[in-house]
N, CA, C and O of each residue as an XYZ file, in Angstrom:
832
protein
N     -20.915    -23.208     -3.079
C     -19.784    -24.116     -2.991
C     -20.860    -25.149     -3.656
O     -22.057    -24.914     -3.822
N     -20.189    -26.298     -3.986
C     -20.768    -27.569     -4.494
C     -20.527    -28.501     -3.065
O     -19.879    -28.059     -2.116
N     -21.083    -29.699     -3.076
C     -20.778    -30.759     -1.814
C     -19.278    -31.201     -2.189
O     -18.383    -31.246     -1.344
N     -19.077    -31.561     -3.701
C     -17.604    -32.010     -3.872
C     -16.875    -31.249     -3.801
O     -15.704    -31.612     -3.694
N     -17.201    -29.746     -3.825
C     -15.730    -28.885     -4.230
C     -15.228    -28.634     -2.549
O     -14.093    -28.314     -2.196
N     -16.544    -28.905     -1.559
C     -16.353    -28.606     -0.530
C     -15.591    -29.570      0.567
O     -15.086    -29.269      1.648
N     -15.699    -30.928     -0.153
C     -15.322    -31.955      0.350
C     -13.378    -32.300     -0.256
O     -12.405    -32.913      0.183
N     -13.615    -31.712     -1.105
C     -12.363    -31.465     -2.007
C     -11.199    -30.619     -0.646
O     -10.371    -31.129      0.110
N     -11.633    -29.202     -0.826
C     -11.197    -28.624     -0.012
C     -10.376    -29.474      1.078
O      -9.224    -29.909      1.048
N     -11.576    -29.568      2.234
C     -11.370    -30.085      3.222
C     -10.283    -31.032      3.710
O      -9.695    -31.138      4.786
N     -10.211    -31.749      2.433
C      -9.058    -33.358      2.402
C      -7.873    -32.768      1.897
O      -6.945    -33.537      1.646
N      -7.711    -31.480      1.686
C      -6.995    -30.631      0.986
C      -5.997    -30.272      2.632
O      -4.768    -30.208      2.670
N      -6.692    -30.134      3.533
C      -6.272    -29.044      4.521
C      -4.787    -29.788      5.308
O      -4.707    -30.995      5.538
N      -3.766    -28.845      5.616
C      -2.972    -29.143      5.738
C      -2.698    -29.748      7.815
O      -3.501    -29.534      8.723
N      -1.613    -30.331      7.906
C      -1.654    -30.758      9.072
C      -1.343    -29.151      9.895
O      -1.301    -28.065      9.317
N      -1.122    -29.432     11.617
C      -0.952    -27.988     12.416
C       0.426    -27.793     12.157
O       0.739    -26.605     12.235
N       1.521    -28.699     11.824
C       2.693    -28.452     11.795
C       3.533    -27.384     10.773
O       4.698    -26.990     10.734
N       2.464    -27.162     10.067
C       2.584    -26.155      8.749
C       2.458    -24.846      9.225
O       1.926    -24.253      8.286
N       2.658    -23.953     10.242
C       2.453    -23.074     11.035
C       3.076    -21.659      9.809
O       2.220    -20.844      9.465
N       4.535    -21.488      9.248
C       4.983    -19.978      8.906
C       4.273    -20.350      7.955
O       3.353    -19.533      7.994
N       3.968    -21.371      6.704
C       3.400    -21.786      5.324
C       2.377    -20.898      5.578
O       2.114    -19.748      5.225
N       1.779    -21.885      6.409
C      -0.109    -21.501      6.454
C      -0.284    -20.059      6.769
O      -1.038    -19.393      6.061
N       0.355    -19.509      7.783
C       0.600    -17.912      7.874
C       0.448    -17.135      6.328
O      -0.553    -16.569      5.890
N       1.682    -17.296      5.715
C       1.952    -16.582      4.516
C       0.773    -16.817      3.575
O       0.402    -15.879      2.869
N       0.075    -18.160      3.503
C      -1.237    -18.569      2.688
C      -2.441    -17.386      3.316
O      -3.180    -16.563      2.776
N      -2.259    -17.675      4.293
C      -3.819    -16.660      5.189
C      -3.220    -15.161      4.647
O      -3.916    -14.886      3.670
N      -2.567    -14.448      4.789
C      -2.381    -13.444      4.586
C      -2.601    -13.525      2.611
O      -3.360    -12.687      2.125
N      -2.154    -14.178      1.996
C      -2.314    -14.085      0.266
C      -3.898    -14.271     -0.119
O      -4.495    -13.786     -1.080
N      -4.391    -15.109      0.908
C      -5.805    -15.366      0.599
C      -6.587    -14.128      0.912
O      -6.967    -13.466     -0.054
N      -6.982    -13.583      2.518
C      -6.649    -12.677      3.008
C      -7.034    -11.416      1.943
O      -8.143    -10.882      1.934
N      -6.013    -11.073      1.126
C      -5.609    -10.324      0.414
C      -6.733     -9.774     -0.572
O      -7.498     -8.813     -0.668
N      -6.365    -11.024     -1.297
C      -7.760    -11.115     -2.180
C      -8.899    -11.035     -1.938
O      -9.697    -10.710     -2.817
N      -9.308    -11.330     -0.585
C     -10.730    -11.035     -0.202
C     -11.341     -9.923      0.222
O     -12.474     -9.457      0.108
N      -9.832     -9.434      0.998
C     -10.532     -7.776      1.004
C     -10.250     -6.863     -0.146
O     -10.361     -5.657      0.075
N      -9.961     -7.190     -1.135
C      -9.549     -6.258     -2.239
C     -10.910     -6.424     -2.976
O     -11.294     -5.385     -3.512
N     -11.847     -7.673     -3.142
C     -12.761     -8.192     -3.693
C     -13.738     -7.897     -2.777
O     -14.636     -7.587     -3.560
N     -14.188     -7.776     -1.738
C     -15.144     -7.532     -0.796
C     -15.035     -6.469      0.040
O     -16.130     -6.068      0.434
N     -14.063     -5.854      0.461
C     -14.125     -4.871      1.383
C     -13.501     -5.292      2.732
O     -12.970     -6.401      2.783
N     -13.514     -4.619      3.669
C     -13.283     -5.144      4.947
C     -14.305     -5.741      5.660
O     -14.250     -6.734      6.386
N     -15.545     -4.806      5.287
C     -16.798     -5.639      5.846
C     -17.066     -7.030      5.337
O     -17.395     -8.018      5.994
N     -16.875     -6.926      4.116
C     -17.555     -7.842      3.404
C     -16.671     -8.833      3.813
O     -17.287     -9.711      4.418
N     -15.491     -9.050      3.731
C     -14.357     -9.968      4.313
C     -14.560    -10.998      5.759
O     -14.237    -10.340      6.748
N     -14.999    -12.403      6.126
C     -15.149    -12.916      7.117
C     -14.102    -13.903      7.286
O     -13.578    -14.508      6.350
N     -13.792    -14.056      8.602
C     -13.192    -14.919      9.067
C     -13.149    -16.585      8.150
O     -12.297    -17.283      7.600
N     -14.456    -16.626      8.387
C     -14.893    -18.403      7.457
C     -14.678    -18.093      6.032
O     -14.454    -19.063      5.307
N     -14.705    -16.842      5.461
C     -14.150    -16.525      4.241
C     -12.744    -16.852      3.967
O     -12.369    -17.705      3.162
N     -12.197    -16.308      4.502
C     -10.577    -16.178      4.604
C     -10.386    -17.402      4.593
O      -9.730    -17.910      3.684
N     -11.184    -18.511      6.105
C     -10.502    -19.738      6.527
C     -10.848    -20.768      5.216
O     -10.087    -21.667      4.860
N     -12.003    -20.490      4.643
C     -12.490    -21.131      3.349
C     -11.368    -21.174      2.156
O     -10.741    -22.177      1.816
N     -11.279    -20.131      1.714
C      -9.916    -19.656      0.819
C      -9.056    -20.456      0.935
O      -8.930    -21.349      0.097
N      -8.208    -20.344      2.041
C      -7.296    -21.085      2.767
C      -7.648    -22.666      2.790
O      -7.148    -23.336      1.886
N      -8.181    -23.094      3.411
C      -8.151    -24.291      3.353
C      -8.396    -25.103      4.509
O      -8.323    -26.328      4.599
N      -8.705    -24.229      5.407
C      -8.479    -24.710      7.216
C      -9.364    -24.289      7.797
O      -9.906    -23.317      7.270
N      -9.772    -24.641      8.740
C     -11.350    -24.506      9.983
C     -10.953    -22.646     10.464
O      -9.886    -22.031     10.447
N     -11.961    -22.345     10.744
C     -11.892    -20.778     11.288
C     -11.507    -20.815     12.785
O     -11.414    -19.767     13.424
N     -11.223    -22.344     13.489
C     -10.695    -22.215     14.785
C      -8.675    -22.397     14.478
O      -7.726    -21.962     15.130
N      -8.758    -23.434     12.896
C      -7.276    -23.444     12.826
C      -6.434    -21.724     12.374
O      -5.381    -21.147     12.648
N      -7.461    -21.506     11.689
C      -7.303    -19.640     11.254
C      -6.463    -18.484     12.829
O      -5.631    -17.637     13.153
N      -7.510    -19.354     13.234
C      -7.657    -18.296     15.076
C      -6.280    -18.479     15.736
O      -5.803    -17.780     16.630
N      -5.725    -19.549     15.129
C      -4.421    -19.962     16.128
C      -3.444    -19.210     15.862
O      -2.553    -19.004     16.685
N      -3.466    -18.455     14.153
C      -2.580    -17.498     13.865
C      -2.633    -16.399     13.848
O      -1.652    -15.727     13.532
N      -4.138    -15.708     14.279
C      -4.872    -14.362     13.980
C      -5.837    -13.872     14.782
O      -6.961    -13.943     14.286
N      -5.755    -13.277     16.134
C      -6.900    -13.069     16.854
C      -8.264    -13.085     16.105
O      -9.264    -13.744     16.392
N      -8.029    -11.973     14.799
C      -9.305    -11.712     14.330
C      -8.753    -10.783     12.905
O      -7.602    -10.354     12.817
N      -9.811    -10.583     11.847
C      -9.583    -10.162     10.843
C      -8.619     -8.751     10.204
O      -8.060     -8.414      9.160
N      -8.900     -8.154     11.806
C      -8.375     -6.600     11.728
C      -6.859     -6.860     12.078
O      -5.985     -6.047     11.777
N      -6.570     -8.191     12.815
C      -5.051     -8.646     12.585
C      -4.186     -8.501     11.636
O      -3.102     -7.926     11.534
N      -5.193     -9.444     10.603
C      -4.859    -10.366      9.323
C      -4.355     -8.913      8.397
O      -3.195     -8.736      8.024
N      -5.323     -8.102      8.177
C      -5.624     -6.429      7.536
C      -4.384     -5.718      7.987
O      -3.659     -5.152      7.168
N      -4.100     -5.736      9.395
C      -2.941     -5.004      9.659
C      -1.475     -5.509      9.338
O      -0.510     -4.856      8.941
N      -1.571     -6.701      9.591
C      -0.189     -7.412      9.083
C       0.239     -7.390      7.519
O       1.434     -7.463      7.231
N      -0.680     -7.296      6.591
C      -0.761     -7.083      5.430
C      -0.146     -5.350      4.968
O       0.651     -5.055      4.077
N      -0.699     -4.650      5.724
C      -0.451     -3.590      5.509
C       1.210     -2.886      6.015
O       1.962     -2.034      5.542
N       1.225     -3.622      6.996
C       2.888     -3.468      7.324
C       4.003     -3.741      6.498
O       4.917     -3.052      6.044
N       3.670     -4.985      6.423
C       4.661     -5.756      5.320
C       4.884     -4.288      4.050
O       5.773     -3.510      3.704
N       3.839     -4.508      3.810
C       3.801     -3.371      2.404
C       4.162     -2.104      2.839
O       5.189     -1.680      2.310
N       3.613     -1.355      3.661
C       4.420     -0.152      3.956
C       5.732      0.102      4.454
O       6.452      1.099      4.512
N       5.840     -1.209      4.830
C       7.775     -1.103      5.585
C       8.698     -1.155      4.172
O       9.862     -0.782      4.029
N       7.714     -1.788      3.105
C       9.066     -1.285      1.957
C       9.153     -0.045      1.149
O      10.079      0.417      0.482
N       7.729      0.452      1.424
C       7.724      1.952      0.941
C       8.814      2.811      2.200
O       9.855      3.409      1.928
N       8.383      2.693      3.169
C       9.440      3.060      3.863
C      10.611      3.217      3.627
O      11.088      4.352      3.595
N      11.362      2.097      3.403
C      13.276      1.397      3.391
C      13.254      2.393      2.382
O      14.084      3.294      2.499
N      12.226      2.429      1.101
C      13.075      2.980     -0.168
C      12.716      4.523      0.213
O      13.240      5.183     -0.684
N      12.117      5.341      1.053
C      11.913      6.558      0.871
C      12.954      7.148      1.818
O      13.153      8.363      1.843
N      13.746      6.131      2.744
C      14.481      6.109      3.623
C      16.403      6.611      2.664
O      17.409      7.320      2.692
N      15.589      5.425      1.917
C      17.078      5.285      0.910
C      17.658      6.790      0.241
O      18.614      7.482      0.594
N      16.396      7.029     -1.164
C      16.213      8.332     -1.577
C      16.740      9.554     -0.810
O      17.666     10.270     -1.190
N      16.013      9.701      0.342
C      15.951     11.055      0.622
C      17.620     11.092      1.289
O      18.289     12.094      1.036
N      18.302      9.862      2.218
C      19.605     10.207      2.451
C      20.640     10.201      1.003
O      21.865     10.175      1.121
N      20.384     10.211      0.499
C      21.087     10.625     -1.123
C      21.927     11.717     -1.247
O      21.070     12.593     -1.132
N      22.908     12.286     -1.389
C      23.790     13.209     -1.158
C      23.526     14.155     -2.680
O      24.493     14.808     -3.072
N      22.235     14.208     -3.497
C      21.902     15.176     -4.388
C      20.837     16.209     -4.310
O      20.173     16.155     -3.275
N      20.493     17.209     -5.225
C      19.613     17.822     -4.693
C      18.250     17.498     -4.468
O      17.688     16.753     -5.271
N      17.502     18.056     -3.270
C      16.414     18.093     -2.587
C      15.541     17.651     -4.205
O      15.254     16.495     -4.519
N      15.328     18.551     -4.817
C      14.410     18.338     -5.887
C      14.998     17.087     -7.087
O      14.497     16.768     -8.165
N      15.563     16.851     -6.774
C      16.128     15.461     -7.383
C      15.703     14.439     -6.865
O      15.254     13.600     -7.646
N      15.688     14.226     -5.870
C      15.417     13.393     -4.577
C      13.647     13.365     -4.348
O      12.879     12.411     -4.228
N      13.460     14.522     -4.348
C      11.624     14.694     -4.103
C      11.023     13.967     -5.535
O      10.141     13.121     -5.390
N      11.498     14.293     -6.915
C      11.466     13.153     -8.121
C      11.161     12.111     -8.004
O      10.158     11.432     -8.228
N      12.612     11.919     -7.418
C      12.981     10.075     -7.349
C      11.899      9.446     -6.201
O      11.416      8.346     -6.467
N      11.595      9.954     -5.229
C      10.492      9.624     -4.549
C       9.442      9.252     -4.742
O       8.857      8.211     -4.440
N       8.927     10.880     -5.722
C       7.597     10.280     -5.923
C       7.236      9.223     -7.433
O       6.146      8.702     -7.670
N       8.083      9.156     -8.014
C       8.647      8.390     -8.740
C       8.538      6.895     -8.426
O       7.849      6.068     -9.024
N       9.281      6.716     -7.458
C       9.060      5.553     -6.428
C       7.907      4.982     -6.228
O       7.536      3.811     -6.306
N       7.295      6.134     -5.912
C       6.456      5.928     -4.736
C       5.164      5.177     -5.484
O       4.482      4.260     -5.026
N       4.997      6.072     -7.207
C       4.058      5.019     -8.280
C       4.371      3.807     -8.713
O       3.674      2.797     -8.609
N       5.758      3.937     -9.354
C       6.186      2.759     -9.303
C       5.478      1.769     -8.786
O       4.718      0.984     -9.354
N       5.920      1.896     -7.129
C       5.755      0.660     -6.281
C       3.903      0.349     -6.834
O       3.441     -0.569     -7.513
N       3.236      1.524     -6.205
C       1.932      1.193     -6.508
C       1.980      0.384     -7.158
O       1.807     -0.746     -6.701
N       2.348      0.667     -9.132
C       1.946      0.012     -9.858
C       2.185     -0.947    -10.171
O       1.547     -1.572    -11.017
N       3.506     -1.477     -9.383
C       3.852     -2.522     -9.347
C       2.904     -3.913     -8.352
O       3.031     -5.114     -8.586
N       2.144     -3.406     -7.436
C       1.825     -4.068     -6.309
C       0.698     -3.460     -5.975
O       0.521     -3.045     -4.830
N      -0.382     -3.310     -7.126
C      -1.894     -2.519     -7.049
C      -2.554     -3.399     -6.018
O      -3.303     -2.678     -5.358
N      -2.594     -4.473     -5.653
C      -3.584     -5.376     -4.677
C      -3.758     -4.635     -3.448
O      -4.719     -3.939     -3.120
N      -1.814     -5.088     -2.296
C      -1.364     -4.193     -1.599
C      -1.668     -2.691     -1.174
O      -2.042     -2.192     -0.113
N      -1.339     -2.137     -2.499
C      -1.662     -0.377     -2.564
C      -3.007      0.151     -2.074
O      -3.223      1.260     -1.585
N      -3.884     -0.855     -2.296
C      -5.124     -0.676     -2.440
C      -5.487     -0.826     -0.767
O      -6.007      0.004     -0.020
N      -5.019     -2.172     -0.489
C      -4.984     -2.169      0.927
C      -4.788     -0.945      2.072
O      -5.463     -0.548      3.022
N      -3.469     -0.553      1.455
C      -3.018      0.345      2.333
C      -3.706      1.823      2.111
O      -3.809      2.614      3.049
N      -4.073      2.060      1.050
C      -4.258      3.424      0.869
C      -5.233      4.115      0.525
O      -5.423      5.331      0.503
N      -6.427      2.413     -0.003
C      -7.768      2.814     -0.585
C      -8.670      2.087      0.491
O      -9.636      2.726      0.907
N      -8.537      1.314      0.789
C      -9.376      0.623      1.628
C      -9.613      1.062      2.842
O      -8.655      1.588      3.408
N     -10.850      0.985      3.543
C     -11.187      2.045      5.000
C     -10.925      0.719      6.176
O     -11.656     -0.250      6.385
N      -9.722      1.053      6.773
C      -9.263      0.028      7.820
C      -9.795      0.281      9.352
O     -10.164      1.378      9.771
N      -9.769     -0.804     10.027
C     -10.353     -0.549     10.893
C      -9.576      0.177     11.911
O      -8.353      0.228     11.783
N     -10.423      1.002     13.362
C      -9.511      1.731     14.346
C      -8.806      0.308     15.180
O      -9.358     -0.778     15.351
N      -7.707      0.638     15.526
C      -7.143     -0.645     16.382
C      -6.675      0.308     17.659
O      -6.882      1.489     17.940
N      -5.810     -0.971     18.414
C      -4.776     -0.148     19.277
C      -3.856     -0.102     19.188
O      -3.307      0.864     19.717
N      -3.154     -0.941     18.578
C      -1.402     -1.355     18.021
C      -1.158     -0.405     16.540
O      -1.195     -0.833     15.386
N      -0.870      1.192     17.063
C      -0.388      1.925     16.119
C       0.971      1.775     15.406
O       1.587      2.685     14.852
N       1.395      0.300     15.520
C       3.007     -0.081     14.767
C       2.774      0.513     13.172
O       3.355      1.483     12.687
N       1.684     -0.415     12.457
C       1.096     -0.065     11.030
C       0.977      1.668     10.808
O       1.224      2.091      9.679
N       0.732      2.302     11.509
C      -0.149      3.970     11.575
C       1.331      4.445     11.545
O       1.652      5.289     10.709
N       2.437      3.843     12.595
C       3.523      4.726     13.130
C       4.295      4.404     11.963
O       5.393      4.962     11.959
N       4.013      3.548     10.803
C       5.219      3.317      9.768
C       5.222      4.543      8.555
O       5.987      5.239      7.887
N       3.250      4.157      8.884
C       2.614      4.809      7.641
C       3.471      6.635      7.657
O       4.349      6.968      6.861
N       2.788      7.710      8.982
C       3.292      8.675      9.606
C       4.823      8.070      9.205
O       4.389      7.816      8.081
N       5.776      7.762      9.152
C       7.049      7.793      8.999
C       7.211      7.993      7.598
O       7.628      9.088      7.221
N       6.919      7.015      6.688
C       6.885      7.561      5.569
C       6.813      8.818      4.754
O       7.579      9.383      3.973
N       5.295      9.109      5.345
C       4.916     10.800      5.087
C       6.093     11.572      5.774
O       6.633     12.388      5.026
N       6.566     11.492      6.947
C       7.753     12.306      7.127
C       9.128     12.587      6.268
O       9.540     13.694      5.925
N       9.700     11.382      6.020
C      10.565     11.225      5.315
C      10.491     11.762      3.967
O      11.495     12.209      3.413
N       9.203     11.736      3.345
C       8.868     12.750      2.060
C       8.862     13.948      2.655
O       9.819     14.682      2.408
N       7.977     14.355      3.419
C       7.794     15.531      3.536
C       9.196     16.527      3.864
O       9.205     17.690      3.459
N      10.220     16.024      4.535
C      11.308     16.569      4.647
C      12.221     16.646      3.739
O      13.308     17.215      3.837
N      11.745     16.011      2.743
C      12.393     16.542      1.942
C      11.971     17.669      0.863
O      12.690     18.106     -0.035
N      10.240     18.149      1.243
C       9.741     19.345      0.669
C      10.372     20.254      1.182
O      10.823     21.274      0.660
N      10.439     19.740      2.702
C      10.722     21.001      3.745
C      11.800     21.671      3.208
O      11.719     22.840      2.831
N      12.907     20.942      3.140
C      14.325     21.551      2.611
C      14.433     22.048      1.153
O      15.518     22.278      0.620
N      13.248     22.198      0.547
C      13.084     23.151     -1.042
C      12.231     24.264     -0.215
O      12.157     25.277     -0.910
N      11.711     24.387      0.754
C      10.909     25.092      1.099
C      12.074     25.957      1.752
O      12.512     27.028      1.330
N      12.445     25.301      2.793
C      13.762     26.082      3.406
C      14.221     27.051      2.260
O      14.104     28.276      2.295
N      14.858     26.182      1.059
C      15.537     27.321      0.232
C      14.619     27.944     -0.448
O      14.678     27.854     -1.674
N      13.746     28.581      0.054
C      12.665     29.277     -0.987
C      12.320     28.771     -2.330
O      11.773     29.609     -3.047
N      12.496     27.665     -2.816
C      12.030     27.390     -3.926
C      10.740     26.540     -4.632
O      10.661     25.797     -5.611
N       9.767     27.040     -3.621
C       8.324     26.724     -3.806
C       8.011     27.903     -4.147
O       8.228     28.971     -3.574
N       7.153     27.525     -5.726
C       5.929     28.383     -6.074
C       4.753     28.745     -5.191
O       4.544     29.924     -4.907
N       4.249     28.108     -4.903
C       3.039     28.541     -3.907
C       3.170     27.530     -2.782
O       3.978     26.603     -2.715
N       2.207     27.884     -1.885
C       2.041     27.055     -0.519
C       2.823     27.024      0.039
O       3.797     27.741     -0.190
N       2.752     25.889      1.378
C       3.294     25.860      2.312
C       4.072     24.333      2.531
O       3.360     23.401      2.159
N       5.371     23.944      3.056
C       5.613     22.891      2.617
C       4.998     21.829      3.132
O       5.433     20.714      2.844
N       3.645     21.995      4.163
C       2.788     20.874      4.307
C       1.534     20.847      3.137
O       0.925     19.837      2.785
N       1.321     22.261      2.629
C       0.215     21.895      1.313
C       1.004     21.371      0.482
O       0.675     20.320     -0.067
N       2.494     22.121      0.139
C       2.878     21.377     -1.135
C       3.358     19.383     -1.223
O       3.356     18.537     -2.116
N       3.705     19.404      0.247
C       4.143     17.785      0.109
C       2.696     16.855     -0.088
O       2.404     15.877     -0.777
N       1.840     17.857      1.069
C       0.157     16.541      0.727
C      -0.377     16.785     -0.830
O      -0.602     15.755     -1.466
N      -0.564     17.858     -1.393
C      -0.496     18.085     -2.732
C       0.040     17.212     -3.698
O      -0.581     16.741     -4.651
N       1.355     16.997     -3.378
C       2.460     16.436     -4.394
C       1.658     14.998     -4.232
O       1.109     14.454     -5.191
N       1.663     14.372     -2.691
C       0.883     13.396     -2.495
C       0.362     12.529     -3.338
O       0.585     11.565     -4.070
N      -0.847     13.660     -2.719
C      -1.978     13.284     -3.377
C      -2.263     13.362     -4.692
O      -3.241     12.840     -5.226
N      -1.393     14.030     -5.247
C      -1.840     14.174     -6.931
C      -1.060     12.362     -7.419
O      -1.680     11.594     -8.155
N      -0.221     12.152     -7.058
C       0.634     10.935     -7.263
C      -0.497      9.777     -6.793
O      -0.756      8.884     -7.600
N      -0.931      9.789     -5.946
C      -2.361      8.782     -5.333
C      -3.286      8.737     -6.250
O      -3.534      7.623     -6.711
N      -3.759      9.470     -6.572
C      -4.602      9.493     -8.079
C      -4.072      8.669     -8.835
O      -4.513      7.520     -8.867
N      -3.258      8.961     -9.433
C      -2.770      8.284    -10.732
C      -2.606      6.522    -10.546
O      -2.839      5.609    -11.339
N      -2.086      6.524     -9.086
C      -1.965      4.893     -8.886
C      -3.275      4.377     -9.131
O      -3.464      3.475     -9.947
N      -4.513      5.096     -8.225
C      -5.597      4.246     -7.496
C      -6.423      4.117     -8.907
O      -7.075      3.109     -9.176
N      -6.329      5.191     -9.731
C      -7.401      5.215    -10.674
C      -6.883      4.095    -11.442
O      -7.667      3.172    -11.663
N      -5.329      3.996    -12.023
C      -4.856      2.896    -13.124
C      -5.316      1.373    -12.238
O      -5.563      0.317    -12.820
N      -5.357      1.563    -10.719
C      -5.693      0.299     -9.972
C      -7.294     -0.070    -10.158
O      -7.779     -1.135    -10.540
N      -7.911      1.065     -9.794
C      -9.685      0.882     -9.824
C     -10.067      0.550    -11.353
O     -10.939     -0.264    -11.661
N      -9.283      1.305    -12.286
C     -10.281      1.442    -13.491
C      -9.252      0.586    -14.840
O      -8.821      1.088    -15.878
N      -9.139     -0.461    -14.465
C      -8.431     -0.969    -15.229
C      -8.784     -1.498    -16.846
O      -8.008     -2.205    -17.489
N      -9.794     -1.124    -17.236
C     -10.353     -0.974    -18.298
C     -10.477     -0.029    -19.145
O     -11.147     -0.098    -20.175
N      -9.661      1.177    -18.663
C      -9.997      2.369    -19.192
C      -8.708      2.745    -19.863
O      -7.568      2.726    -19.400
N      -9.186      3.131    -21.197
C      -7.962      3.273    -22.261
C      -7.083      4.421    -21.850
O      -6.974      5.444    -22.526
N      -6.288      4.151    -20.398
C      -5.108      4.879    -20.114
C      -4.135      5.026    -21.601
O      -4.299      4.441    -22.672
N      -2.969      6.143    -21.164
C      -2.296      6.564    -22.008
C      -0.603      5.528    -21.638
O      -0.299      5.473    -20.446
N       0.031      5.047    -22.312
C       1.176      4.341    -21.944
C       1.585      4.720    -20.233
O       1.178      5.811    -19.835
N       2.019      4.237    -19.686
C       2.243      4.222    -18.197
C       3.794      4.694    -17.710
O       4.220      4.826    -16.563
N       4.202      4.817    -18.477
C       6.062      5.354    -18.484
C       5.324      6.682    -18.626
O       5.293      7.448    -17.663
N       4.589      7.068    -20.044
C       4.168      8.547    -20.192
C       3.242      9.179    -19.142
O       2.928     10.369    -19.181
N       2.842      8.362    -18.248
C       1.331      9.225    -17.471
C       2.931      9.761    -16.628
O       3.253     10.859    -17.082
N       3.762      9.341    -15.751
C       4.688      9.036    -15.038
C       5.461      9.572    -15.075
O       5.987     10.026    -14.059
N       5.968      9.805    -16.458
C       6.787     11.368    -16.676
C       5.941     12.557    -16.711
O       6.389     13.612    -16.261
N       4.409     12.479    -17.348
C       4.075     14.060    -17.317
C       3.317     14.345    -15.857
O       2.854     15.424    -15.489
N       3.318     13.422    -15.324
C       2.743     13.594    -14.076
C       3.826     13.726    -13.063
O       3.437     13.648    -11.897
N       5.038     13.900    -13.242
C       5.940     14.483    -12.292
C       6.228     15.527    -12.626
O       6.195     16.432    -11.792
N       6.704     15.852    -14.273
C       7.010     17.140    -15.005
C       6.450     18.250    -14.494
O       7.096     19.229    -14.119
N       4.673     18.094    -14.442
C       3.654     18.832    -13.970
C       3.869     19.303    -12.576
O       3.903     20.472    -12.191
N       3.999     18.301    -11.934
C       4.011     18.644    -10.117
C       5.145     19.447     -9.798
O       5.097     20.495     -9.154
N       6.262     18.866    -10.318
C       7.509     19.593    -10.435
C       7.756     21.257    -10.840
O       8.268     22.224    -10.275
N       7.010     20.970    -12.300
C       7.548     22.783    -12.769
C       6.275     23.875    -11.913
O       6.206     25.083    -11.684
N       5.565     22.907    -11.687
C       4.164     23.728    -11.494
C       4.394     24.470     -9.932
O       3.853     25.491     -9.508
N       5.477     23.501     -9.193
C       5.342     23.936     -7.804
C       6.532     24.187     -7.378
O       6.479     24.841     -6.337
N       8.061     23.856     -7.872
C       9.185     24.272     -7.898
C      10.051     25.142     -8.859
O      10.093     25.078    -10.087
N      10.825     26.082     -7.904
C      11.409     26.944     -8.657
C      12.826     25.871     -8.821
O      13.526     25.198     -8.064
N      12.754     26.195    -10.371
C      14.277     25.115    -10.885
C      15.446     26.336    -10.218
O      16.658     26.132    -10.287
């Protein structure tokens, strides 16, 4: 970084009173850095410089970079959990709900590739606060609950409710993760990829 750039960044720092806005800016900047450099490569100094605050000022909002990553992940998982619950509660056939849930999962990941990678593709630190892990487990529990309904009705072609749910989830994750990680590849149309993936998975595992 040049001296001129450093001087400009320091002069643009906000006063201490902008707490709510500054916290949001920290999360946005940290998200970019975590994606670009990974958890280990990201530092409080880099995040603070990106936002335009001192490291001391950043510590007024977050105790460490682990807390920053956890809040980003928690906000993202909360959206997915709400969608899963809404679909699971619909009074329609379980197979239809399963397909809707998988489609919503893939579309959500494609629409928000950076948060998705932070939640599902970037190694995260072990922490004592299990709130985010609990929400992630709840997302899976709601989804797997629908698969259990299908299994209970004798409609699985192969595997148990657990293996079927995990295979479905992992397969859809692969589509989303590769699209995010290899944007320059000559992928087929995304709508077609979603349709082909869902049709293949559902027809392969579920008896109509």
